[in-house]
OpenMM code with the backbone's topology and positions (N, CA, C; nanometers):
from openmm import Vec3, app, unit

residues = "MET PRO LYS ALA LYS GLN SER ALA LYS ARG LYS ARG PHE ASP TYR ASN GLN ASP ARG LYS LYS LEU LYS LYS LYS PHE ASN LYS LYS SER ASN PRO ARG ILE GLU ASN ALA GLN ILE ARG ASN ALA TRP ASP ASP ARG LYS SER VAL SER ARG ASN LEU GLN ASP MET GLY LEU ALA PHE ASP PRO ASN ARG SER LEU PRO ILE LYS LYS GLN GLY LEU LEU VAL ALA GLU ARG LYS ALA GLY ALA PRO VAL SER ILE VAL THR LYS PRO TYR VAL LEU ASN GLN MET GLU GLU GLU ALA GLY ARG PRO VAL LYS SER SER LYS THR LEU SER THR ASP LEU ILE GLU TYR VAL GLN HIS MET ILE ARG GLU HIS ARG GLU ASN TYR LYS ALA MET ALA ARG ASP GLU LYS ASN TYR TYR GLN ASP THR PRO LYS GLN ILE ARG ARG LYS ILE ASN GLU TYR GLN ARG CYS HIS PRO GLU HIS TYR ASP ALA PHE ILE GLY SER LEU ALA ALA THR GLN PRO THR VAL GLN".split()
positions = [
    Vec3(-3.9132, 10.1552, -10.5341),
    Vec3(-3.9252, 10.0168, -10.5310),
    Vec3(-4.0346, 10.0394, -10.2879),
    Vec3(-4.1289, 9.9857, -10.3286),
    Vec3(-4.2053, 9.9276, -10.2284),
    Vec3(-4.1907, 9.9356, -10.0981),
    Vec3(-4.1653, 9.9754, -9.9821),
    Vec3(-4.0808, 9.8753, -9.9283),
    Vec3(-4.2419, 9.7775, -9.8649),
    Vec3(-4.2070, 9.6293, -9.8063),
    Vec3(-4.2604, 9.5410, -9.7093),
    Vec3(-4.3526, 9.5909, -9.6438),
    Vec3(-4.5113, 9.4898, -9.5703),
    Vec3(-4.5763, 9.6067, -9.4463),
    Vec3(-4.5111, 9.5439, -9.4270),
    Vec3(-4.4455, 9.4520, -9.3956),
    Vec3(-4.4357, 9.4178, -9.2062),
    Vec3(-4.2841, 9.5032, -9.2056),
    Vec3(-4.2308, 9.5589, -9.2594),
    Vec3(-4.1606, 9.5863, -9.1697),
    Vec3(-4.2106, 9.7646, -9.1179),
    Vec3(-4.2407, 9.8175, -9.2366),
    Vec3(-4.3265, 9.9519, -9.1829),
    Vec3(-4.4690, 9.9314, -9.0648),
    Vec3(-4.5577, 9.8252, -9.0001),
    Vec3(-4.5702, 9.7514, -8.8894),
    Vec3(-4.5617, 9.8468, -8.7837),
    Vec3(-4.5402, 9.8526, -8.6989),
    Vec3(-4.5247, 9.8557, -8.4958),
    Vec3(-4.4852, 9.7341, -8.4946),
    Vec3(-4.4029, 9.6959, -8.4122),
    Vec3(-4.4110, 9.6192, -8.2926),
    Vec3(-4.4814, 9.5735, -8.1521),
    Vec3(-4.5603, 9.5602, -8.1629),
    Vec3(-4.6107, 9.5753, -8.0035),
    Vec3(-4.5432, 9.3526, -7.9623),
    Vec3(-4.6475, 9.5118, -7.8628),
    Vec3(-4.6334, 9.2874, -7.7386),
    Vec3(-4.7960, 9.2196, -7.7381),
    Vec3(-4.7493, 9.0752, -7.7431),
    Vec3(-4.8816, 8.9555, -7.8027),
    Vec3(-4.9101, 8.9576, -7.6238),
    Vec3(-5.0159, 8.9529, -7.5844),
    Vec3(-5.0661, 8.9414, -7.4885),
    Vec3(-5.0805, 8.8370, -7.4471),
    Vec3(-5.1299, 8.7907, -7.5512),
    Vec3(-5.2273, 8.6124, -7.5565),
    Vec3(-5.1465, 8.5707, -7.6010),
    Vec3(-5.0129, 8.5777, -7.5961),
    Vec3(-4.8794, 8.4501, -7.6560),
    Vec3(-4.8118, 8.4427, -7.4933),
    Vec3(-4.8202, 8.3264, -7.4658),
    Vec3(-4.7646, 8.2516, -7.2867),
    Vec3(-4.6138, 8.2667, -7.3523),
    Vec3(-4.5588, 8.3186, -7.3062),
    Vec3(-4.3648, 8.3259, -7.3236),
    Vec3(-4.3180, 8.2353, -7.2676),
    Vec3(-4.3739, 8.1587, -7.1513),
    Vec3(-4.3532, 8.0500, -7.0433),
    Vec3(-4.3514, 7.9257, -7.1660),
    Vec3(-4.4575, 7.9193, -7.2368),
    Vec3(-4.4165, 7.8219, -7.2511),
    Vec3(-4.3808, 7.7747, -7.3707),
    Vec3(-4.3320, 7.9248, -7.4648),
    Vec3(-4.2380, 7.9509, -7.6083),
    Vec3(-4.1520, 7.8590, -7.5057),
    Vec3(-4.0826, 7.9480, -7.5014),
    Vec3(-3.9699, 7.9007, -7.3429),
    Vec3(-3.9373, 7.7882, -7.4314),
    Vec3(-4.0413, 7.6966, -7.3311),
    Vec3(-3.9728, 7.5021, -7.3325),
    Vec3(-4.0498, 7.4445, -7.4765),
    Vec3(-4.0771, 7.5347, -7.5538),
    Vec3(-4.1654, 7.4758, -7.6678),
    Vec3(-4.0015, 7.4389, -7.7160),
    Vec3(-3.8992, 7.6414, -7.7470),
    Vec3(-3.7640, 7.6075, -7.7715),
    Vec3(-3.6245, 7.5139, -7.6842),
    Vec3(-3.6736, 7.5316, -7.5713),
    Vec3(-3.5394, 7.4646, -7.5230),
    Vec3(-3.5999, 7.2571, -7.5371),
    Vec3(-3.7056, 7.2354, -7.5475),
    Vec3(-3.7224, 7.1242, -7.5850),
    Vec3(-3.6662, 7.0367, -7.7047),
    Vec3(-3.6627, 7.1688, -7.7697),
    Vec3(-3.6139, 7.1499, -7.9000),
    Vec3(-3.4787, 7.1366, -7.9311),
    Vec3(-3.3953, 7.1639, -7.8305),
    Vec3(-3.2750, 7.1512, -7.8616),
    Vec3(-3.1963, 7.0245, -7.7771),
    Vec3(-3.0813, 7.0868, -7.7961),
    Vec3(-3.0354, 6.8972, -7.7858),
    Vec3(-3.0237, 6.8942, -7.6209),
    Vec3(-3.0202, 6.7824, -7.5327),
    Vec3(-3.0449, 6.8354, -7.4091),
    Vec3(-2.9214, 6.8052, -7.3569),
    Vec3(-2.8487, 6.8648, -7.3020),
    Vec3(-2.7649, 6.8723, -7.1436),
    Vec3(-2.7547, 6.7305, -7.1159),
    Vec3(-2.6587, 6.6268, -7.1666),
    Vec3(-2.5931, 6.5179, -7.1465),
    Vec3(-2.5206, 6.5350, -6.9919),
    Vec3(-2.4906, 6.4534, -6.8838),
    Vec3(-2.4785, 6.4802, -6.7256),
    Vec3(-2.3343, 6.4377, -6.6882),
    Vec3(-2.3607, 6.2728, -6.7685),
    Vec3(-2.2441, 6.2438, -6.7317),
    Vec3(-2.1335, 6.2609, -6.7572),
    Vec3(-2.0225, 6.3005, -6.7445),
    Vec3(-1.9221, 6.3729, -6.8841),
    Vec3(-1.8610, 6.1893, -6.9863),
    Vec3(-1.8727, 6.0741, -6.8773),
    Vec3(-1.8208, 5.9487, -6.9872),
    Vec3(-1.9368, 6.0057, -7.0948),
    Vec3(-2.0323, 5.9933, -7.0392),
    Vec3(-2.0966, 5.9494, -7.1658),
    Vec3(-2.1473, 6.0385, -7.2813),
    Vec3(-2.1382, 6.1903, -7.2396),
    Vec3(-2.1360, 6.2823, -7.3335),
    Vec3(-1.9855, 6.2896, -7.4043),
    Vec3(-1.8762, 6.2048, -7.3888),
    Vec3(-1.7646, 6.2937, -7.4142),
    Vec3(-1.7324, 6.1976, -7.4994),
    Vec3(-1.8069, 6.0260, -7.5486),
    Vec3(-1.8520, 5.8975, -7.5974),
    Vec3(-1.9065, 5.9114, -7.6894),
    Vec3(-2.0257, 6.0506, -7.6625),
    Vec3(-2.1306, 6.0354, -7.7746),
    Vec3(-2.1349, 6.0730, -7.8939),
    Vec3(-2.1853, 6.0032, -7.9754),
    Vec3(-2.1957, 6.0469, -8.1660),
    Vec3(-2.3829, 6.1251, -8.1750),
    Vec3(-2.2989, 6.2559, -8.2164),
    Vec3(-2.4577, 6.3017, -8.2681),
    Vec3(-2.5093, 6.2149, -8.3635),
    Vec3(-2.4453, 6.1740, -8.5012),
    Vec3(-2.5019, 6.1646, -8.6168),
    Vec3(-2.5610, 6.0072, -8.5873),
    Vec3(-2.5231, 5.9291, -8.4248),
    Vec3(-2.6293, 5.8318, -8.4272),
    Vec3(-2.7330, 5.8105, -8.2844),
    Vec3(-2.8569, 5.7458, -8.3199),
    Vec3(-2.9935, 5.7458, -8.3051),
    Vec3(-2.9234, 5.7217, -8.1136),
    Vec3(-3.0900, 5.7965, -8.0456),
    Vec3(-2.9627, 5.7218, -7.8723),
    Vec3(-2.9872, 5.6028, -7.8331),
    Vec3(-3.0312, 5.5037, -7.9108),
    Vec3(-3.0671, 5.3597, -7.8566),
    Vec3(-2.9500, 5.3365, -7.9656),
    Vec3(-2.9094, 5.3679, -8.0645),
    Vec3(-2.7431, 5.2739, -8.1380),
    Vec3(-2.6471, 5.3937, -8.0368),
    Vec3(-2.6105, 5.4693, -7.9177),
    Vec3(-2.5147, 5.5578, -7.8866),
    Vec3(-2.4789, 5.4440, -7.7581),
    Vec3(-2.6035, 5.4540, -7.6768),
    Vec3(-2.5781, 5.3528, -7.5803),
    Vec3(-2.5407, 5.1892, -7.6379),
    Vec3(-2.5985, 5.1459, -7.7285),
    Vec3(-2.5637, 5.0451, -7.7386),
    Vec3(-2.3771, 5.0626, -7.7227),
    Vec3(-2.3543, 5.0340, -7.7947),
    Vec3(-2.1813, 5.1359, -7.8709),
    Vec3(-2.1700, 5.1283, -7.6854),
    Vec3(-2.1801, 5.1906, -7.6427),
    Vec3(-2.1342, 5.1759, -7.5323),
    Vec3(-2.1876, 5.0380, -7.3929),
    Vec3(-2.2037, 5.0102, -7.4437),
    Vec3(-2.3172, 4.8215, -7.3438),
    Vec3(-2.4107, 4.8550, -7.2281),
    Vec3(-2.4571, 5.0450, -7.3039),
    Vec3(-2.5732, 5.0524, -7.1890),
    Vec3(-2.7028, 5.0059, -7.2630),
    Vec3(-2.8158, 5.0022, -7.1855),
    Vec3(-2.8967, 4.9351, -7.2147),
    Vec3(-3.0587, 5.0680, -7.2450),
    Vec3(-3.0935, 5.0767, -7.4299),
    Vec3(-3.1472, 5.1670, -7.3646),
    Vec3(-3.3242, 5.0863, -7.3302),
    Vec3(-3.3841, 5.0132, -7.3731),
    Vec3(-3.4320, 4.9674, -7.2757),
    Vec3(-3.4266, 4.8796, -7.1991),
    Vec3(-3.5100, 4.8709, -7.0596),
    Vec3(-3.4524, 4.8273, -7.0035),
    Vec3(-3.5335, 4.6787, -6.9787),
    Vec3(-3.6682, 4.6861, -7.0315),
    Vec3(-3.7397, 4.5495, -7.0694),
    Vec3(-3.6830, 4.4657, -7.1697),
    Vec3(-3.6540, 4.5241, -7.2849),
    Vec3(-3.5793, 4.4036, -7.3500),
    Vec3(-3.3934, 4.2855, -7.2973),
    Vec3(-3.3912, 4.4872, -7.2024),
    Vec3(-3.2288, 4.3854, -7.2028),
    Vec3(-3.2381, 4.2857, -7.0630),
    Vec3(-3.3133, 4.3174, -6.9758),
    Vec3(-3.3821, 4.2291, -6.8583),
    Vec3(-3.5297, 4.2041, -6.8768),
    Vec3(-3.5599, 4.0901, -6.9875),
    Vec3(-3.7490, 4.0702, -6.9836),
    Vec3(-3.7647, 3.9899, -6.8387),
    Vec3(-3.9145, 4.0031, -6.8386),
    Vec3(-3.9748, 3.9455, -6.7452),
    Vec3(-4.0310, 3.8082, -6.7833),
    Vec3(-3.9725, 3.6015, -6.7458),
    Vec3(-3.9892, 3.5168, -6.8483),
    Vec3(-4.1296, 3.5284, -6.8302),
    Vec3(-4.2508, 3.4416, -6.8641),
    Vec3(-4.3626, 3.4016, -6.7978),
    Vec3(-4.3911, 3.2585, -6.8034),
    Vec3(-4.4526, 3.2506, -6.6800),
    Vec3(-4.4307, 3.1381, -6.6442),
    Vec3(-4.5186, 3.0105, -6.7005),
    Vec3(-4.4954, 2.9766, -6.7662),
    Vec3(-4.6933, 2.8018, -6.8187),
    Vec3(-4.6496, 2.6834, -6.7648),
    Vec3(-4.7487, 2.6139, -6.8389),
    Vec3(-4.7748, 2.5166, -6.7339),
    Vec3(-4.6775, 2.4318, -6.8881),
    Vec3(-4.7639, 2.4131, -6.9600),
    Vec3(-4.7251, 2.3483, -7.0803),
    Vec3(-4.6039, 2.3551, -7.1939),
    Vec3(-4.5959, 2.5075, -7.1394),
    Vec3(-4.4995, 2.5444, -7.2746),
    Vec3(-4.3475, 2.5138, -7.2417),
    Vec3(-4.2466, 2.4199, -7.3023),
    Vec3(-4.1354, 2.4361, -7.3577),
    Vec3(-4.0703, 2.4939, -7.3102),
    Vec3(-3.9850, 2.5436, -7.2209),
    Vec3(-3.8655, 2.6408, -7.2106),
    Vec3(-3.7861, 2.6474, -7.3816),
    Vec3(-3.7910, 2.7034, -7.3728),
    Vec3(-3.7035, 2.7528, -7.5570),
    Vec3(-3.6799, 2.9150, -7.4870),
    Vec3(-3.4873, 2.9208, -7.5543),
    Vec3(-3.4269, 3.0255, -7.5108),
    Vec3(-3.4427, 3.1236, -7.6755),
    Vec3(-3.4903, 3.2078, -7.5722),
    Vec3(-3.5088, 3.3768, -7.6869),
    Vec3(-3.3759, 3.4066, -7.6918),
    Vec3(-3.3762, 3.3967, -7.8780),
    Vec3(-3.1841, 3.4616, -7.8532),
    Vec3(-3.2276, 3.6380, -7.9035),
    Vec3(-3.2302, 3.6776, -7.7286),
    Vec3(-3.1231, 3.8084, -7.7875),
    Vec3(-3.0465, 3.8308, -7.8656),
    Vec3(-3.1084, 3.9316, -7.9209),
    Vec3(-2.8929, 3.9651, -8.0483),
    Vec3(-2.7923, 4.0063, -7.9328),
    Vec3(-2.6903, 4.0092, -7.9515),
    Vec3(-2.6211, 4.0099, -7.8935),
    Vec3(-2.5372, 4.1714, -7.9575),
    Vec3(-2.5103, 4.2676, -7.8822),
    Vec3(-2.4581, 4.4194, -7.9448),
    Vec3(-2.3123, 4.3833, -7.9338),
    Vec3(-2.2670, 4.4694, -8.0595),
    Vec3(-2.0657, 4.4026, -8.0566),
    Vec3(-2.0713, 4.5737, -7.9027),
    Vec3(-2.0014, 4.5860, -7.8122),
    Vec3(-1.9194, 4.7120, -7.7800),
    Vec3(-1.8344, 4.7759, -7.7973),
    Vec3(-1.8762, 4.9174, -7.8171),
    Vec3(-1.7652, 4.9754, -7.9391),
    Vec3(-1.6265, 5.0201, -7.8762),
    Vec3(-1.7371, 5.0657, -7.7971),
    Vec3(-1.6499, 5.1633, -7.6589),
    Vec3(-1.6596, 5.0996, -7.4620),
    Vec3(-1.6575, 4.9902, -7.4548),
    Vec3(-1.6187, 4.9329, -7.3724),
    Vec3(-1.5548, 5.0509, -7.2287),
    Vec3(-1.4841, 5.1406, -7.2912),
    Vec3(-1.4541, 5.1791, -7.1743),
    Vec3(-1.5265, 5.3076, -7.1288),
    Vec3(-1.6155, 5.3503, -7.1585),
    Vec3(-1.6949, 5.4096, -7.1218),
    Vec3(-1.8173, 5.3386, -6.9526),
    Vec3(-1.7949, 5.2355, -6.9992),
    Vec3(-1.8661, 5.1345, -6.9019),
    Vec3(-1.8088, 5.1268, -6.7918),
    Vec3(-1.6485, 5.1130, -6.8027),
    Vec3(-1.5483, 5.0661, -6.7281),
    Vec3(-1.5015, 5.1861, -6.6321),
    Vec3(-1.5037, 5.2887, -6.7404),
    Vec3(-1.5425, 5.4554, -6.6385),
    Vec3(-1.6503, 5.4669, -6.5451),
    Vec3(-1.7319, 5.4172, -6.5857),
    Vec3(-1.8797, 5.4123, -6.5393),
    Vec3(-1.9035, 5.3915, -6.3733),
    Vec3(-1.8340, 5.2045, -6.3997),
    Vec3(-1.8724, 5.1229, -6.3032),
    Vec3(-1.6868, 5.1427, -6.1919),
    Vec3(-1.6506, 5.2398, -6.2420),
    Vec3(-1.4821, 5.3033, -6.1333),
    Vec3(-1.5906, 5.3616, -6.0490),
    Vec3(-1.6276, 5.4821, -6.1277),
    Vec3(-1.6930, 5.5921, -6.0484),
    Vec3(-1.7592, 5.5265, -5.9798),
    Vec3(-1.8422, 5.5078, -5.9790),
    Vec3(-1.9834, 5.4206, -5.8894),
    Vec3(-1.9470, 5.2634, -5.7660),
    Vec3(-1.7579, 5.2569, -5.7903),
    Vec3(-1.6773, 5.1814, -5.7128),
    Vec3(-1.6971, 5.2876, -5.5446),
    Vec3(-1.5964, 5.4302, -5.6296),
    Vec3(-1.5409, 5.5061, -5.5420),
    Vec3(-1.6336, 5.5207, -5.4279),
    Vec3(-1.5757, 5.5699, -5.2722),
    Vec3(-1.6823, 5.5707, -5.1354),
    Vec3(-1.7247, 5.7228, -5.1720),
    Vec3(-1.8817, 5.7035, -5.1715),
    Vec3(-1.9215, 5.8495, -5.1118),
    Vec3(-1.8581, 5.9896, -5.0035),
    Vec3(-1.8189, 6.0250, -4.9819),
    Vec3(-1.8017, 6.1692, -4.9171),
    Vec3(-1.9322, 6.2491, -4.8357),
    Vec3(-1.9820, 6.2462, -4.7266),
    Vec3(-2.0432, 6.2652, -4.6987),
    Vec3(-2.0176, 6.4430, -4.7351),
    Vec3(-2.0951, 6.5824, -4.7596),
    Vec3(-2.0757, 6.6763, -4.7483),
    Vec3(-2.1527, 6.7885, -4.6823),
    Vec3(-2.2683, 6.6928, -4.5506),
    Vec3(-2.3441, 6.7823, -4.4534),
    Vec3(-2.2035, 6.8116, -4.4042),
    Vec3(-2.3113, 6.9893, -4.3755),
    Vec3(-2.2028, 7.0238, -4.2163),
    Vec3(-2.2934, 7.1545, -4.1677),
    Vec3(-2.2012, 7.2149, -4.0977),
    Vec3(-2.3229, 7.3133, -3.9768),
    Vec3(-2.2221, 7.3856, -3.9503),
    Vec3(-2.4029, 7.4512, -3.9381),
    Vec3(-2.3218, 7.6041, -3.9494),
    Vec3(-2.2024, 7.6117, -3.7837),
    Vec3(-2.0851, 7.7490, -3.7719),
    Vec3(-2.0318, 7.8205, -3.7478),
    Vec3(-2.0984, 7.8125, -3.5876),
    Vec3(-2.1894, 7.8431, -3.5906),
    Vec3(-2.2710, 7.9265, -3.5230),
    Vec3(-2.3381, 7.8260, -3.4228),
    Vec3(-2.4060, 7.7010, -3.4485),
    Vec3(-2.4558, 7.5636, -3.4600),
    Vec3(-2.3592, 7.5326, -3.3460),
    Vec3(-2.2545, 7.4745, -3.3848),
    Vec3(-2.0801, 7.4306, -3.3835),
    Vec3(-2.0542, 7.4436, -3.2017),
    Vec3(-2.0379, 7.6193, -3.2226),
    Vec3(-2.0699, 7.6630, -3.0917),
    Vec3(-2.1465, 7.6443, -2.9851),
    Vec3(-2.2371, 7.7002, -3.0764),
    Vec3(-2.3939, 7.6548, -2.9309),
    Vec3(-2.3524, 7.5090, -2.9175),
    Vec3(-2.3813, 7.4204, -2.9679),
    Vec3(-2.3470, 7.2898, -2.9336),
    Vec3(-2.2371, 7.2313, -2.8042),
    Vec3(-2.1205, 7.2864, -2.8443),
    Vec3(-1.9776, 7.2650, -2.7793),
    Vec3(-1.9617, 7.3775, -2.6089),
    Vec3(-2.0679, 7.4759, -2.6214),
    Vec3(-2.0811, 7.5640, -2.5236),
    Vec3(-2.1969, 7.4713, -2.4623),
    Vec3(-2.2724, 7.4174, -2.4819),
    Vec3(-2.4506, 7.3311, -2.4022),
    Vec3(-2.3069, 7.2178, -2.3051),
    Vec3(-2.2419, 7.0945, -2.4400),
    Vec3(-2.1637, 7.0474, -2.3225),
    Vec3(-2.0678, 7.0528, -2.2674),
    Vec3(-1.9791, 7.2111, -2.3001),
    Vec3(-1.9317, 7.2549, -2.1765),
    Vec3(-1.9154, 7.2012, -2.0544),
    Vec3(-2.0735, 7.3417, -2.0315),
    Vec3(-2.1792, 7.3779, -1.9280),
    Vec3(-2.1871, 7.2583, -1.8328),
    Vec3(-2.2700, 7.1391, -1.9340),
    Vec3(-2.3761, 7.1036, -1.8434),
    Vec3(-2.3543, 6.9331, -1.8392),
    Vec3(-2.2400, 6.9350, -1.9953),
    Vec3(-2.2077, 6.8059, -2.0043),
    Vec3(-2.3049, 6.7099, -2.0443),
    Vec3(-2.3660, 6.5620, -2.0298),
    Vec3(-2.4988, 6.5030, -2.0640),
    Vec3(-2.7098, 6.5642, -1.9785),
    Vec3(-2.6400, 6.7161, -1.9240),
    Vec3(-2.8175, 6.7611, -1.8762),
    Vec3(-2.8800, 6.7911, -1.9351),
    Vec3(-2.9538, 6.7353, -1.9542),
    Vec3(-3.0410, 6.8692, -2.1327),
    Vec3(-3.1369, 6.8800, -2.1144),
    Vec3(-3.1584, 6.8521, -1.9457),
    Vec3(-3.3061, 6.9948, -1.8862),
    Vec3(-3.2294, 7.1266, -1.8522),
    Vec3(-3.1215, 7.0456, -1.8065),
    Vec3(-3.0379, 7.2579, -1.7767),
    Vec3(-2.9850, 7.2767, -1.8924),
    Vec3(-2.9422, 7.2020, -1.9807),
    Vec3(-2.9554, 7.2690, -2.0793),
    Vec3(-3.0820, 7.3640, -2.1572),
    Vec3(-3.1585, 7.2798, -2.2095),
    Vec3(-3.2617, 7.3874, -2.2201),
    Vec3(-3.3125, 7.5352, -2.1256),
    Vec3(-3.2318, 7.4908, -1.9730),
    Vec3(-3.2496, 7.6277, -1.8999),
    Vec3(-3.1007, 7.7150, -1.9068),
    Vec3(-3.0996, 7.6697, -2.0179),
    Vec3(-2.8961, 7.7589, -2.0484),
    Vec3(-2.9531, 7.9569, -2.0611),
    Vec3(-2.9562, 8.0252, -2.0197),
    Vec3(-2.9509, 8.1007, -2.0932),
    Vec3(-2.9120, 8.1635, -2.2386),
    Vec3(-2.7965, 8.0778, -2.2801),
    Vec3(-2.7554, 8.0859, -2.4099),
    Vec3(-2.8535, 7.9651, -2.5041),
    Vec3(-2.9713, 7.9700, -2.4933),
    Vec3(-3.0050, 7.8934, -2.5203),
    Vec3(-3.1401, 8.0298, -2.5607),
    Vec3(-3.1138, 8.0936, -2.6533),
    Vec3(-3.1946, 8.2157, -2.7249),
    Vec3(-3.3197, 8.1092, -2.8382),
    Vec3(-3.3270, 8.0265, -2.8636),
    Vec3(-3.4355, 8.0104, -2.8879),
    Vec3(-3.4904, 7.8946, -2.8308),
    Vec3(-3.5454, 7.8514, -2.7249),
    Vec3(-3.5697, 7.8457, -2.6298),
    Vec3(-3.5945, 7.6719, -2.6977),
    Vec3(-3.5269, 7.5688, -2.7308),
    Vec3(-3.4817, 7.4630, -2.7600),
    Vec3(-3.5524, 7.3809, -2.6367),
    Vec3(-3.5456, 7.3063, -2.6691),
    Vec3(-3.6383, 7.1642, -2.5963),
    Vec3(-3.4898, 7.0353, -2.5516),
    Vec3(-3.5354, 6.9758, -2.4706),
    Vec3(-3.3906, 6.9085, -2.4047),
    Vec3(-3.4253, 6.8049, -2.5305),
    Vec3(-3.4701, 6.7432, -2.6029),
    Vec3(-3.5261, 6.6419, -2.7429),
    Vec3(-3.4167, 6.7674, -2.8371),
    Vec3(-3.4612, 6.8460, -2.8725),
    Vec3(-3.3792, 6.9110, -2.9776),
    Vec3(-3.2652, 6.9536, -2.9352),
    Vec3(-3.2576, 7.0190, -2.7980),
    Vec3(-3.0911, 7.0369, -2.7800),
    Vec3(-3.0447, 6.8998, -2.8199),
    Vec3(-3.0725, 6.7684, -2.7223),
    Vec3(-3.0182, 6.5930, -2.8002),
    Vec3(-3.0315, 6.5822, -2.9257),
    Vec3(-3.0726, 6.6237, -3.0034),
    Vec3(-3.1489, 6.6031, -3.1863),
    Vec3(-2.9493, 6.7238, -3.2188),
    Vec3(-2.9438, 6.8107, -3.1533),
    Vec3(-2.8277, 6.8546, -3.2637),
    Vec3(-2.7273, 6.8382, -3.2141),
    Vec3(-2.6589, 6.8066, -3.1109),
    Vec3(-2.5550, 6.7256, -3.0417),
    Vec3(-2.5768, 6.5945, -3.1602),
    Vec3(-2.7071, 6.5223, -3.1594),
    Vec3(-2.6232, 6.4107, -3.1994),
    Vec3(-2.6181, 6.3999, -3.3823),
    Vec3(-2.6356, 6.5549, -3.4162),
    Vec3(-2.5873, 6.6130, -3.5328),
    Vec3(-2.4417, 6.6391, -3.5772),
    Vec3(-2.4645, 6.7012, -3.4993),
    Vec3(-2.2608, 6.7210, -3.4366),
    Vec3(-2.1535, 6.6277, -3.4846),
    Vec3(-2.2410, 6.5108, -3.3614),
    Vec3(-2.1127, 6.4576, -3.3669),
    Vec3(-2.1026, 6.3024, -3.5335),
    Vec3(-2.2658, 6.3567, -3.5723),
    Vec3(-2.2999, 6.2569, -3.6766),
    Vec3(-2.1854, 6.3235, -3.8214),
    Vec3(-2.1625, 6.5029, -3.7956),
    Vec3(-2.1539, 6.5712, -3.9417),
    Vec3(-2.0113, 6.5868, -3.9061),
    Vec3(-1.9594, 6.6110, -3.8186),
    Vec3(-1.8190, 6.6133, -3.7434),
    Vec3(-1.7716, 6.5154, -3.6503),
    Vec3(-1.7465, 6.3671, -3.6430),
    Vec3(-1.6781, 6.3484, -3.5633),
    Vec3(-1.5306, 6.3427, -3.5183),
    Vec3(-1.4755, 6.3685, -3.6069),
    Vec3(-1.3203, 6.3818, -3.5637),
    Vec3(-1.3801, 6.5430, -3.4999),
    Vec3(-1.3731, 6.6643, -3.5083),
    Vec3(-1.3979, 6.7348, -3.4328),
    Vec3(-1.4699, 6.7118, -3.2904),
    Vec3(-1.5607, 6.6323, -3.2629),
    Vec3(-1.6175, 6.5585, -3.1558),
    Vec3(-1.5436, 6.5050, -3.0820),
    Vec3(-1.5260, 6.4438, -3.0793),
    Vec3(-1.3467, 6.3409, -3.0282),
    Vec3(-1.2880, 6.4851, -3.0052),
    Vec3(-1.2352, 6.5311, -3.0728),
    Vec3(-1.1415, 6.4985, -2.9812),
    Vec3(-1.1996, 6.6908, -2.8781),
    Vec3(-1.2827, 6.7506, -2.9241),
    Vec3(-1.3912, 6.8033, -2.8433),
    Vec3(-1.3728, 6.7291, -2.6981),
    Vec3(-1.4296, 6.6336, -2.7234),
    Vec3(-1.4141, 6.5318, -2.5368),
    Vec3(-1.2334, 6.5607, -2.5062),
    Vec3(-1.2034, 6.4829, -2.5685),
    Vec3(-1.0957, 6.4608, -2.5153),
    Vec3(-1.0694, 6.5879, -2.4476),
    Vec3(-0.9956, 6.6846, -2.5154),
    Vec3(-0.9492, 6.8210, -2.4602),
    Vec3(-1.0376, 6.8544, -2.3582),
    Vec3(-1.2204, 6.8299, -2.2864),
    Vec3(-1.2469, 6.8609, -2.2245),
    Vec3(-1.2818, 6.7288, -2.1211),
    Vec3(-1.1692, 6.6229, -2.1881),
    Vec3(-1.1381, 6.5451, -2.0045),
    Vec3(-0.9909, 6.5858, -2.0095),
    Vec3(-0.9445, 6.5808, -2.0206),
    Vec3(-0.8268, 6.6742, -2.0190),
    Vec3(-0.8197, 6.7501, -1.9670),
    Vec3(-0.8796, 6.8479, -1.9618),
    Vec3(-0.8909, 6.9842, -1.8717),
    Vec3(-0.9654, 6.9499, -1.7218),
    Vec3(-1.0628, 6.8906, -1.7129),
    Vec3(-1.1558, 6.8191, -1.5967),
    Vec3(-1.0427, 6.7471, -1.4865),
    Vec3(-0.9938, 6.8733, -1.4083),
    Vec3(-0.9452, 6.7614, -1.2478),
    Vec3(-1.0341, 6.6922, -1.1954),
    Vec3(-0.9316, 6.5457, -1.1499),
    Vec3(-1.0078, 6.4522, -1.1513),
    Vec3(-1.0215, 6.4688, -0.9781),
    Vec3(-1.1279, 6.4766, -0.8958),
    Vec3(-1.2558, 6.5118, -0.7853),
    Vec3(-1.2105, 6.4031, -0.7052),
    Vec3(-1.1523, 6.3776, -0.5980),
    Vec3(-1.0841, 6.2570, -0.4918),
    Vec3(-1.2009, 6.2926, -0.4007),
] * unit.nanometer
topology = app.Topology()
chain = topology.addChain("A")
for resn in residues:
    res = topology.addResidue(resn, chain)
    for name in ("N", "CA", "C"):
        topology.addAtom(name, app.Element.getBySymbol(name[0]), res)
């Protein structure tokens, strides 16, 4: 029995084929990853996107859900009877509203080196930014404005640490009479 011609052919790399485009093409064909956990859990692969969202009480087309009413001079007011959809999965909407209502915690932080630098500058010079700019620990030759910005950033990112630090400075400072 003769061999197939294709199997005997040596495989060669195709320099004319764009691998990046190929990968994008294959990724586009695969199902998208739904980021929201509530929607992902309630999703039904057998239904269309619009039907899935309608079951959850979400809008597929915002122009249909909130239409812009045209102002006419002689046109009588008529009610456009929007089809009322039955929400079969209201828990998705409730969970999303609850998640949106939670306060967002800021995750911005500063490096320990920057915190130590700012604390040194405040400890040595208090509010004198010009003296801070001339300090020998000012390795990066920050200007007074740059140092002020770094101190304000420290106050914003770590307010409780800043208050504790200022409190400890006030406690250790002897009163001059």
